[in-house]
C-alpha positions, 0 to 999 in steps of 0.5 A, a space after each residue: 212142237 210137231 203135232 204129227 209126232 206128239 199126237 200119234 204117240 199120245 194116242 197109242 199110250 191112251 190105247 194101252 190105258 184103255 185096254 187096262 180098264 178091261 180089268 176092272 170091267 171084268 171084275 164088275 161083271 163078275 161081282 155084278 156091282 153095276 159099274 161095268 157100263 161106266 168102264 165101257 163108256 170110258 173105254 169107248 171114249 179112250 178109243 174114240 179119242 185115240 183113233 181121232 188123234 191117229 187119223 187126223 195126225 198121221 205119224 211121221 218118221 222124223 226123229 223126236 226132239 228132246 223138248 218133244 219127249 218131255 211134251 209127250 210124257 207130260 201130255 200122256 200123264 195129263 191125258 190118262 188122268 183126265 180119262 181115268 177119272 171118268 169112271 168115278 165121275 160117271 158113277 156119281 161117286 165123286 165130283 170131277 175135282 175129286 175124281 181128278 185128284 184121286 186119279 192123279 194120286 193113283 197114276 202118280 202113285 201118291 196115295 193121297 185120297 179124298 175118300 172118307 168111306 173106302 169100303 162103301 165104294 163098289 169093288 170094281 172102282 177100288 180095283 181101277 183105283 189100285 190099277 192106276 197105281 200099278 200102271 203109274 208105278 213103272 210108268 205108262 210111257 215106259 210100258 209104251 216103249 216096252 211094247 214098241 218093236 221099232 221105236 227108234 232113237 226117239 225112245 231115248 227122248 221119251 224114256 229120259 223124260 219118263 224116268 228122269 234122274 241123275 242117271 238113266 241106266 240102260 240095261 241093254 243097248 236097245 232102250 225098248 229091251 231095257 223097258 221090257 226087262 224092267 216090266 218083266 221084273 215088275 210082272 214077276 214081283 206082281 204075280 209072286 206077291 199076289 200068290 203069297 198074299 193069298 197063301 197068307 189068307 188074304 182074299 184074291 181080290 184084296 191080294 190083287 188090289 194091294 199087290 198093285 199098290 205095294 210094288 208100285 209104292 202107291 199105298 191105296 187100300 181097299 179098307 178104311 183102316 188101310 193095312 191096319 185091317 190086316 194088323 193081326 196077321 204078321 205074315 201079311 205085314 211081312 210080305 208087304 214090307 218085303 215088296 215095298 222094300 223091293 219097290 223102293 230098290 233100283 230095279 236094275 239091281 234085280 236085273 244084274 243080280 239075275 244076269 250075274 247069278 249073284 246078290 253081290 251087286 246089291 252090296 256093291 251099290 253105294 245107294 242100296 247100302 245107304 237105303 238099307 242103312 237108313 231103314 235100319 237106323 230109322 227103325 231102331 230109333 222109332 222102336 226105341 222111342 215107342 218102347 220107352 214111351 210105353 205107348 199102347 195098341 201099337 201091335 208088336 213094336 219091332 214089326 210096327 216100327 219096321 213097317 211104318 219106316 219102310 212104308 214112308 221111306 219107299 213113299 208107299 204111305 200104308 199105315 197100320 197105326 196113327 204115326 201122327 200120334 207117336 211120341 216126339 222122337 218117333 214122329 220126328 224120324 218119320 217127318 225126316 223120312 218125308 224128305 228122303 225117298 227110295 232109290 233111283 230106278 225104283 217106283 218110289 218118289 222123294 229126293 232119292 238115295 243116290 242124290 244124297 250119296 252124291 251130295 255127301 260126297 261132293 260136300 266132303 270133296 269140297 271140304 277136302 279142297 279147302 284143306 288141300 287146294 292144290 290136290 284134285 279130288 274127283 267124285 266117284 259113285 260105285 267106282 265110276 267117276 261123275 262128271 260135272 253135269 251130274 253134280 250140277 243136276 243134283 245140286 240144282 234138283 235139290 235146290 228146286 225141290 226145297 224151293 218148291 216145298 217152301 212155295 207150296 207150303 206158303 200157298 197151302 197156308 193161304 187156304 187156312 191150313 196150319 203150318 204143319 198140315 200145309 208143309 206135310 201136305 206139300 211134302 207128301 204130294 211132291 214126294 208122292 207119299 200120300 199121308 202127312 201130318 195134321 189134317 192130312 195125317 194117316 188116319 185122315 184124308 184130303 177131302 176137306 182141302 179146298 178145290 183150288 188146293 186139290 188142283 194145286 196138290 195134283 200139280 205137285 203130285 205130277 211134278 214129284 212123279 216126273 221129278 220136276 225138271 220134265 215139266 219145268 223145262 217146258 217153260 224155259 227156252 234159254 238159260 237166264 243170263 
């Protein structure tokens, strides 16, 4: 690890997040909620720390090693979470543990909250809480790369660590241009959704806050009853459904659709077709269960079913109703969706659809080889041949993911949580979903989780956001023999 490479880059990431804090500071001054001094103090500390790192560790022009890319990303996330928690701490609203948990949940777009009365929190604090999800959605470090004009070959090291997965797709030859194009799409969706929500009769403040947490598939709301507060306005629910679905879609598809002036790219993507198919099938199963169970106070059932399915599969975590109280079939469908997630190259978490496409194809290919051992049967996704390295990565990720769910559930069980609550809390944090079942259900929160449990779940949020390997690789120097 070379400090003169890592710390200068870390300092620049912190400058970006410190500058972003001007948004809630401005709201505080406009609304006169008295919180502006907390944001000003945090911005000062951001800049002081950043300047100190840049001064004492001058940047070198040497290439970035792969392990340094992972270190930069991991330290960047931990750094911005620590400093991002300070406004909550300075205001006296939360203890450091709760502030750290809430901020980690924000930047990782998990949406798990310790707040029991959201509407009592000053508006500017709620805006910062929402903005952390917007920044974390596309990735703080990807934003950093987008703003760097001459970052060089080292950008690939950082981009691969910040946007890990089976395939890191470069839309343009220059990785900085790729990051810029992703952020242009992100900004366009953000502006469009704010306008549409205002037209649909949401206040500008709420429209801005909910847009930040929708396109980022984060799920923080400014209301105690989450989106249930707007449940009598179907237009708002439809807008949220559309942009949650956009957030869970591979952003490169939007880029290529614009470039080719054709929506055909979506139908040519096997991952997108599976993503859409799962949404339709899960919605129909939930609708069937709710309709024939005769449940009451669930709103217009087709809209309620679609909203909750899209919310969970995109790992947004919004709730209009208490799906923990649904009939067995509908509830079990929601539980299965906790394992799925959105698409690669999206703001969603979870295992991701592309991995399921690869796992299915690899399994069927292996069965084919059992029957015809002399025939070589390659695996293709979107008509592209996959090499063995991608297959190994996919199976390894799936194995580690399930193993971590098991270990995490056992750890949470030691904190006197029942099995369902322990399992769903781990799935909700590792999959960056937010609400789970039981004591962490959609109408509950994480306030009563013990202190150790909050830090443990915070670690799982970070692992889930960076897709596990980015952090685990820091502890392995050579393969096990």
